[in-house]
N, CA, C and O atoms as CSV, one atom per row, in Angstrom:
chain,resi,resn,atom,element,x,y,z
A,1,MET,N,N,0.847,-1.208,0.037
A,1,MET,CA,C,0.025,-0.012,-0.036
A,1,MET,C,C,0.882,1.249,0.001
A,1,MET,O,O,1.729,1.384,0.884
A,2,VAL,N,N,0.692,2.137,-0.897
A,2,VAL,CA,C,1.440,3.309,-1.002
A,2,VAL,C,C,0.593,4.462,-0.375
A,2,VAL,O,O,-0.564,4.687,-0.733
A,3,ARG,N,N,1.198,5.119,0.510
A,3,ARG,CA,C,0.378,6.160,1.152
A,3,ARG,C,C,0.540,7.492,0.403
A,3,ARG,O,O,1.667,7.938,0.192
A,4,LYS,N,N,-0.529,8.112,0.011
A,4,LYS,CA,C,-0.460,9.447,-0.726
A,4,LYS,C,C,-0.319,10.682,0.071
A,4,LYS,O,O,0.279,11.663,-0.371
A,5,ASN,N,N,-0.932,10.641,1.389
A,5,ASN,CA,C,-1.022,11.756,2.191
A,5,ASN,C,C,0.114,11.660,3.350
A,5,ASN,O,O,0.207,10.744,4.168
A,6,LEU,N,N,0.901,12.720,3.255
A,6,LEU,CA,C,2.126,12.805,4.104
A,6,LEU,C,C,1.789,12.626,5.636
A,6,LEU,O,O,2.502,12.033,6.446
A,7,ASN,N,N,0.683,13.185,5.872
A,7,ASN,CA,C,0.323,13.123,7.309
A,7,ASN,C,C,-0.117,11.747,7.823
A,7,ASN,O,O,-0.145,11.505,9.030
A,8,GLU,N,N,-0.465,10.840,6.880
A,8,GLU,CA,C,-0.611,9.310,7.244
A,8,GLU,C,C,0.683,8.679,7.541
A,8,GLU,O,O,0.744,7.677,8.253
A,9,VAL,N,N,1.736,9.238,7.011
A,9,VAL,CA,C,3.075,8.673,7.226
A,9,VAL,C,C,3.843,9.208,8.375
A,9,VAL,O,O,4.390,8.492,9.213
A,10,ILE,N,N,3.858,10.484,8.373
A,10,ILE,CA,C,4.783,11.226,9.473
A,10,ILE,C,C,3.954,12.427,9.760
A,10,ILE,O,O,3.385,13.119,8.916
A,11,LYS,N,N,3.952,12.608,11.161
A,11,LYS,CA,C,3.318,13.967,11.582
A,11,LYS,C,C,4.239,14.490,12.596
A,11,LYS,O,O,4.498,13.824,13.598
A,12,LEU,N,N,4.737,15.624,12.394
A,12,LEU,CA,C,5.791,16.252,13.311
A,12,LEU,C,C,4.957,17.283,14.118
A,12,LEU,O,O,4.050,17.946,13.614
A,13,SER,N,N,5.339,17.359,15.398
A,13,SER,CA,C,4.904,18.408,16.259
A,13,SER,C,C,5.585,19.668,15.966
A,13,SER,O,O,6.688,19.699,15.420
A,14,ASP,N,N,4.858,20.829,16.368
A,14,ASP,CA,C,5.500,22.061,16.171
A,14,ASP,C,C,6.832,22.155,16.603
A,14,ASP,O,O,7.700,22.671,15.899
A,15,GLU,N,N,7.082,21.618,17.885
A,15,GLU,CA,C,8.468,21.537,18.419
A,15,GLU,C,C,9.399,20.812,17.616
A,15,GLU,O,O,10.534,21.256,17.443
A,16,GLN,N,N,9.006,19.692,17.090
A,16,GLN,CA,C,9.928,18.885,16.243
A,16,GLN,C,C,10.275,19.622,14.875
A,16,GLN,O,O,11.388,19.517,14.359
A,17,LYS,N,N,9.344,20.303,14.377
A,17,LYS,CA,C,9.399,21.170,13.017
A,17,LYS,C,C,10.411,22.182,13.419
A,17,LYS,O,O,11.422,22.301,12.726
A,18,LYS,N,N,10.219,22.988,14.568
A,18,LYS,CA,C,11.183,24.051,14.896
A,18,LYS,C,C,12.537,23.479,15.127
A,18,LYS,O,O,13.514,24.127,14.751
A,19,GLN,N,N,12.700,22.224,15.760
A,19,GLN,CA,C,14.136,21.830,16.004
A,19,GLN,C,C,14.669,21.379,14.605
A,19,GLN,O,O,15.854,21.618,14.373
A,20,ILE,N,N,13.953,20.779,13.690
A,20,ILE,CA,C,14.528,20.436,12.452
A,20,ILE,C,C,14.832,21.663,11.687
A,20,ILE,O,O,15.909,21.789,11.104
A,21,ALA,N,N,13.942,22.543,11.672
A,21,ALA,CA,C,14.264,23.765,10.859
A,21,ALA,C,C,15.603,24.421,11.333
A,21,ALA,O,O,16.445,24.828,10.532
A,22,GLY,N,N,15.741,24.495,12.692
A,22,GLY,CA,C,17.103,25.015,13.220
A,22,GLY,C,C,18.269,24.191,12.697
A,22,GLY,O,O,19.314,24.769,12.398
A,23,GLU,N,N,18.150,22.864,12.569
A,23,GLU,CA,C,19.170,21.987,12.037
A,23,GLU,C,C,19.499,22.313,10.666
A,23,GLU,O,O,20.659,22.497,10.298
A,24,VAL,N,N,18.355,22.397,9.805
A,24,VAL,CA,C,18.511,22.718,8.366
A,24,VAL,C,C,19.229,24.028,8.277
A,24,VAL,O,O,20.242,24.109,7.582
A,25,LYS,N,N,18.769,25.051,8.934
A,25,LYS,CA,C,19.426,26.291,8.875
A,25,LYS,C,C,20.902,26.281,9.324
A,25,LYS,O,O,21.733,26.932,8.691
A,26,ALA,N,N,21.209,25.618,10.307
A,26,ALA,CA,C,22.606,25.376,10.717
A,26,ALA,C,C,23.435,24.760,9.693
A,26,ALA,O,O,24.564,25.153,9.400
A,27,PHE,N,N,22.791,23.720,9.128
A,27,PHE,CA,C,23.536,22.882,8.122
A,27,PHE,C,C,23.930,23.847,6.881
A,27,PHE,O,O,25.079,23.933,6.449
A,28,TYR,N,N,22.882,24.520,6.397
A,28,TYR,CA,C,23.190,25.400,5.261
A,28,TYR,C,C,24.299,26.495,5.640
A,28,TYR,O,O,25.161,26.871,4.846
A,29,LEU,N,N,24.174,26.934,6.891
A,29,LEU,CA,C,25.135,28.009,7.170
A,29,LEU,C,C,26.656,27.325,7.405
A,29,LEU,O,O,27.677,27.913,7.047
A,30,ASP,N,N,26.668,26.269,7.924
A,30,ASP,CA,C,28.021,25.600,8.271
A,30,ASP,C,C,28.604,24.987,7.005
A,30,ASP,O,O,29.762,25.235,6.668
A,31,VAL,N,N,27.755,24.135,6.260
A,31,VAL,CA,C,28.255,23.468,5.106
A,31,VAL,C,C,28.349,24.314,3.703
A,31,VAL,O,O,29.271,24.119,2.912
A,32,ARG,N,N,27.360,25.223,3.482
A,32,ARG,CA,C,27.295,25.852,2.382
A,32,ARG,C,C,27.643,27.353,2.507
A,32,ARG,O,O,27.832,28.074,1.527
A,33,GLY,N,N,27.707,27.734,3.701
A,33,GLY,CA,C,27.984,29.213,3.952
A,33,GLY,C,C,26.760,30.100,3.481
A,33,GLY,O,O,26.966,31.241,3.067
A,34,GLU,N,N,25.642,29.633,3.540
A,34,GLU,CA,C,24.430,30.192,3.061
A,34,GLU,C,C,23.491,30.308,4.216
A,34,GLU,O,O,23.404,29.415,5.059
A,35,GLU,N,N,22.724,31.504,4.260
A,35,GLU,CA,C,21.675,31.755,5.111
A,35,GLU,C,C,20.388,31.466,4.472
A,35,GLU,O,O,20.202,31.957,3.358
A,36,ILE,N,N,19.456,30.735,5.010
A,36,ILE,CA,C,18.216,30.558,4.488
A,36,ILE,C,C,17.097,30.962,5.382
A,36,ILE,O,O,17.216,30.917,6.606
A,37,GLY,N,N,16.081,31.332,4.820
A,37,GLY,CA,C,14.918,31.805,5.762
A,37,GLY,C,C,14.018,30.711,6.064
A,37,GLY,O,O,14.211,29.562,5.667
A,38,ILE,N,N,12.984,31.095,6.804
A,38,ILE,CA,C,11.944,30.167,7.407
A,38,ILE,C,C,11.234,29.481,6.296
A,38,ILE,O,O,10.985,28.283,6.428
A,39,ILE,N,N,10.898,30.082,5.266
A,39,ILE,CA,C,10.194,29.502,4.198
A,39,ILE,C,C,10.942,28.453,3.477
A,39,ILE,O,O,10.409,27.400,3.124
A,40,GLU,N,N,12.280,28.768,3.242
A,40,GLU,CA,C,13.147,27.767,2.676
A,40,GLU,C,C,13.415,26.476,3.561
A,40,GLU,O,O,13.568,25.354,3.080
A,41,GLN,N,N,13.449,26.761,4.843
A,41,GLN,CA,C,13.570,25.675,5.804
A,41,GLN,C,C,12.407,24.822,5.780
A,41,GLN,O,O,12.503,23.595,5.806
A,42,GLN,N,N,11.228,25.489,5.726
A,42,GLN,CA,C,9.990,24.636,5.785
A,42,GLN,C,C,9.906,23.775,4.479
A,42,GLN,O,O,9.485,22.619,4.500
A,43,GLN,N,N,10.315,24.380,3.386
A,43,GLN,CA,C,10.214,23.740,2.214
A,43,GLN,C,C,11.150,22.508,2.054
A,43,GLN,O,O,10.763,21.502,1.461
A,44,ILE,N,N,12.406,22.614,2.604
A,44,ILE,CA,C,13.242,21.407,2.611
A,44,ILE,C,C,12.684,20.389,3.445
A,44,ILE,O,O,12.707,19.214,3.077
A,45,ILE,N,N,12.129,20.774,4.661
A,45,ILE,CA,C,11.522,19.767,5.591
A,45,ILE,C,C,10.485,19.114,4.764
A,45,ILE,O,O,10.595,17.900,4.590
A,46,GLU,N,N,9.545,19.716,4.257
A,46,GLU,CA,C,8.515,19.168,3.605
A,46,GLU,C,C,8.924,18.269,2.305
A,46,GLU,O,O,8.257,17.276,2.014
A,47,LEU,N,N,9.934,18.628,1.622
A,47,LEU,CA,C,10.437,17.877,0.612
A,47,LEU,C,C,11.081,16.598,1.213
A,47,LEU,O,O,10.822,15.565,0.595
A,48,PHE,N,N,11.805,16.495,2.211
A,48,PHE,CA,C,12.363,15.295,2.692
A,48,PHE,C,C,11.298,14.486,3.457
A,48,PHE,O,O,11.372,13.257,3.469
A,49,CYS,N,N,10.392,15.087,4.043
A,49,CYS,CA,C,9.265,14.318,4.577
A,49,CYS,C,C,8.429,13.660,3.434
A,49,CYS,O,O,8.099,12.479,3.543
A,50,GLU,N,N,8.130,14.286,2.503
A,50,GLU,CA,C,7.363,13.766,1.378
A,50,GLU,C,C,8.084,12.640,0.618
A,50,GLU,O,O,7.465,11.646,0.239
A,51,HIS,N,N,9.446,12.814,0.393
A,51,HIS,CA,C,10.158,11.782,-0.385
A,51,HIS,C,C,10.853,10.836,0.550
A,51,HIS,O,O,10.905,9.674,0.146
A,52,MET,N,N,11.382,11.084,1.682
A,52,MET,CA,C,12.022,10.224,2.543
A,52,MET,C,C,11.238,9.394,3.433
A,52,MET,O,O,11.454,8.190,3.577
A,53,ALA,N,N,10.226,10.108,4.095
A,53,ALA,CA,C,9.418,9.543,5.048
A,53,ALA,C,C,8.824,8.224,4.615
A,53,ALA,O,O,8.899,7.277,5.398
A,54,PRO,N,N,8.256,8.077,3.471
A,54,PRO,CA,C,7.716,6.818,3.116
A,54,PRO,C,C,8.843,5.736,2.994
A,54,PRO,O,O,8.556,4.619,3.425
A,55,ILE,N,N,9.877,5.895,2.551
A,55,ILE,CA,C,11.032,5.085,2.307
A,55,ILE,C,C,11.462,4.612,3.659
A,55,ILE,O,O,11.604,3.406,3.860
A,56,ILE,N,N,11.682,5.524,4.623
A,56,ILE,CA,C,12.002,5.233,5.968
A,56,ILE,C,C,10.954,4.370,6.729
A,56,ILE,O,O,11.193,3.327,7.338
A,57,TYR,N,N,9.829,4.949,6.595
A,57,TYR,CA,C,8.603,4.094,7.198
A,57,TYR,C,C,8.574,2.737,6.660
A,57,TYR,O,O,8.337,1.847,7.477
A,58,ASN,N,N,8.779,2.391,5.381
A,58,ASN,CA,C,8.591,1.120,4.879
A,58,ASN,C,C,9.871,0.249,5.330
A,58,ASN,O,O,9.778,-0.930,5.673
A,59,LYS,N,N,11.013,0.937,5.291
A,59,LYS,CA,C,12.145,0.157,5.884
A,59,LYS,C,C,12.022,-0.340,7.375
A,59,LYS,O,O,12.465,-1.414,7.782
A,60,ALA,N,N,11.328,0.640,8.160
A,60,ALA,CA,C,11.134,0.241,9.463
A,60,ALA,C,C,10.141,-0.917,9.524
A,60,ALA,O,O,10.326,-1.802,10.360
A,61,LEU,N,N,9.131,-0.966,8.717
A,61,LEU,CA,C,8.179,-1.999,8.722
A,61,LEU,C,C,8.903,-3.318,8.335
A,61,LEU,O,O,8.618,-4.368,8.911
A,62,ASP,N,N,9.853,-3.255,7.344
A,62,ASP,CA,C,10.620,-4.458,6.836
A,62,ASP,C,C,11.415,-4.860,7.984
A,62,ASP,O,O,11.448,-6.055,8.277
A,63,ASP,N,N,12.099,-3.956,8.710
A,63,ASP,CA,C,12.988,-4.365,9.835
A,63,ASP,C,C,12.101,-5.102,10.861
A,63,ASP,O,O,12.410,-6.219,11.276
A,64,ALA,N,N,10.954,-4.429,11.272
A,64,ALA,CA,C,10.137,-5.130,12.287
A,64,ALA,C,C,9.642,-6.469,11.921
A,64,ALA,O,O,9.488,-7.347,12.770
A,65,MET,N,N,9.369,-6.652,10.552
A,65,MET,CA,C,8.815,-8.034,10.146
A,65,MET,C,C,9.915,-8.975,10.271
A,65,MET,O,O,9.672,-10.075,10.767
A,66,ARG,N,N,11.256,-8.653,9.836
A,66,ARG,CA,C,12.349,-9.480,10.002
A,66,ARG,C,C,12.530,-9.821,11.356
A,66,ARG,O,O,12.684,-11.017,11.603
A,67,PHE,N,N,12.542,-8.944,12.359
A,67,PHE,CA,C,12.615,-9.186,13.748
A,67,PHE,C,C,11.639,-10.085,14.287
A,67,PHE,O,O,11.915,-10.908,15.160
A,68,MET,N,N,10.336,-9.920,13.706
A,68,MET,CA,C,9.295,-10.673,14.326
A,68,MET,C,C,9.428,-12.142,13.794
A,68,MET,O,O,9.054,-13.068,14.514
A,69,LYS,N,N,9.963,-12.381,12.527
A,69,LYS,CA,C,10.089,-13.708,11.933
A,69,LYS,C,C,11.245,-14.441,12.901
A,69,LYS,O,O,11.092,-15.572,13.361
A,70,GLU,N,N,12.277,-13.712,13.104
A,70,GLU,CA,C,13.344,-14.248,14.016
A,70,GLU,C,C,12.725,-14.791,15.225
A,70,GLU,O,O,12.803,-15.982,15.525
A,71,GLN,N,N,12.069,-13.850,15.963
A,71,GLN,CA,C,11.410,-14.121,17.270
A,71,GLN,C,C,10.624,-15.306,17.199
A,71,GLN,O,O,10.834,-16.184,18.036
A,72,PHE,N,N,9.676,-15.478,16.253
A,72,PHE,CA,C,8.795,-16.477,16.066
A,72,PHE,C,C,9.598,-17.813,15.861
A,72,PHE,O,O,9.270,-18.858,16.422
A,73,GLY,N,N,10.623,-17.707,15.054
A,73,GLY,CA,C,11.527,-18.905,14.776
A,73,GLY,C,C,12.208,-19.353,16.086
A,73,GLY,O,O,12.319,-20.563,16.287
A,74,ASN,N,N,12.642,-18.526,16.933
A,74,ASN,CA,C,13.205,-18.910,18.227
A,74,ASN,C,C,12.169,-19.345,19.072
A,74,ASN,O,O,12.408,-20.236,19.888
A,75,MET,N,N,10.915,-18.780,18.981
A,75,MET,CA,C,9.792,-19.157,19.947
A,75,MET,C,C,9.567,-20.704,19.612
A,75,MET,O,O,9.460,-21.500,20.546
A,76,GLU,N,N,9.496,-21.119,18.336
A,76,GLU,CA,C,9.266,-22.563,18.094
A,76,GLU,C,C,10.257,-23.484,18.619
A,76,GLU,O,O,9.865,-24.507,19.179
A,77,SER,N,N,11.610,-23.216,18.492
A,77,SER,CA,C,12.618,-24.022,18.998
A,77,SER,C,C,12.491,-23.978,20.537
A,77,SER,O,O,12.667,-25.020,21.169
A,78,ASP,N,N,12.187,-22.794,21.190
A,78,ASP,CA,C,12.091,-22.725,22.639
A,78,ASP,C,C,11.012,-23.516,23.098
A,78,ASP,O,O,11.107,-24.107,24.174
A,79,TYR,N,N,9.918,-23.596,22.345
A,79,TYR,CA,C,8.674,-24.436,22.629
A,79,TYR,C,C,9.062,-25.948,22.745
A,79,TYR,O,O,8.664,-26.695,23.640
A,80,TYR,N,N,9.843,-26.273,21.780
A,80,TYR,CA,C,10.233,-27.872,21.932
A,80,TYR,C,C,11.258,-28.087,23.044
A,80,TYR,O,O,11.312,-29.194,23.581
A,81,LEU,N,N,12.077,-27.096,23.428
A,81,LEU,CA,C,12.878,-27.352,24.621
A,81,LEU,C,C,12.127,-27.592,25.863
A,81,LEU,O,O,12.652,-28.173,26.813
A,82,LEU,N,N,10.821,-27.130,25.885
A,82,LEU,CA,C,9.980,-27.286,27.142
A,82,LEU,C,C,9.481,-28.804,27.159
A,82,LEU,O,O,9.002,-29.241,28.205
A,83,TYR,N,N,9.575,-29.588,26.077
A,83,TYR,CA,C,9.086,-30.975,26.255
A,83,TYR,C,C,9.901,-31.663,27.346
A,83,TYR,O,O,11.061,-31.355,27.622
A,84,LYS,N,N,9.201,-32.613,27.936
A,84,LYS,CA,C,9.839,-33.475,28.903
A,84,LYS,C,C,10.277,-34.660,28.255
A,84,LYS,O,O,9.678,-35.063,27.258
A,85,ASP,N,N,11.283,-35.273,28.728
A,85,ASP,CA,C,11.820,-36.608,28.139
A,85,ASP,C,C,10.936,-37.719,28.650
A,85,ASP,O,O,10.901,-38.021,29.843
A,86,VAL,N,N,10.236,-38.306,27.735
A,86,VAL,CA,C,9.365,-39.409,28.042
A,86,VAL,C,C,9.954,-40.829,27.583
A,86,VAL,O,O,10.206,-41.076,26.404
A,87,ARG,N,N,10.141,-41.712,28.607
A,87,ARG,CA,C,10.700,-43.080,28.424
A,87,ARG,C,C,9.758,-44.168,28.643
A,87,ARG,O,O,10.124,-45.337,28.516
């Protein structure tokens, strides 16, 4: 399933947006020697959220699925370890 609406994938609080905007601004100043305004900061955040959030979200789901499969595999072997020796 591909999510079309960014808000279904990632929703940032106002504080998170403010923090990220500050990091974007600092990045541009430190790395590029450029000052960018609030509008540019927000546009960059929206661009990354729109294009990267679904990729990161799907990667996290894949990682969770892989982890769950490992745990279920371990659970089955652990289950059989509980068997009592019957003679």
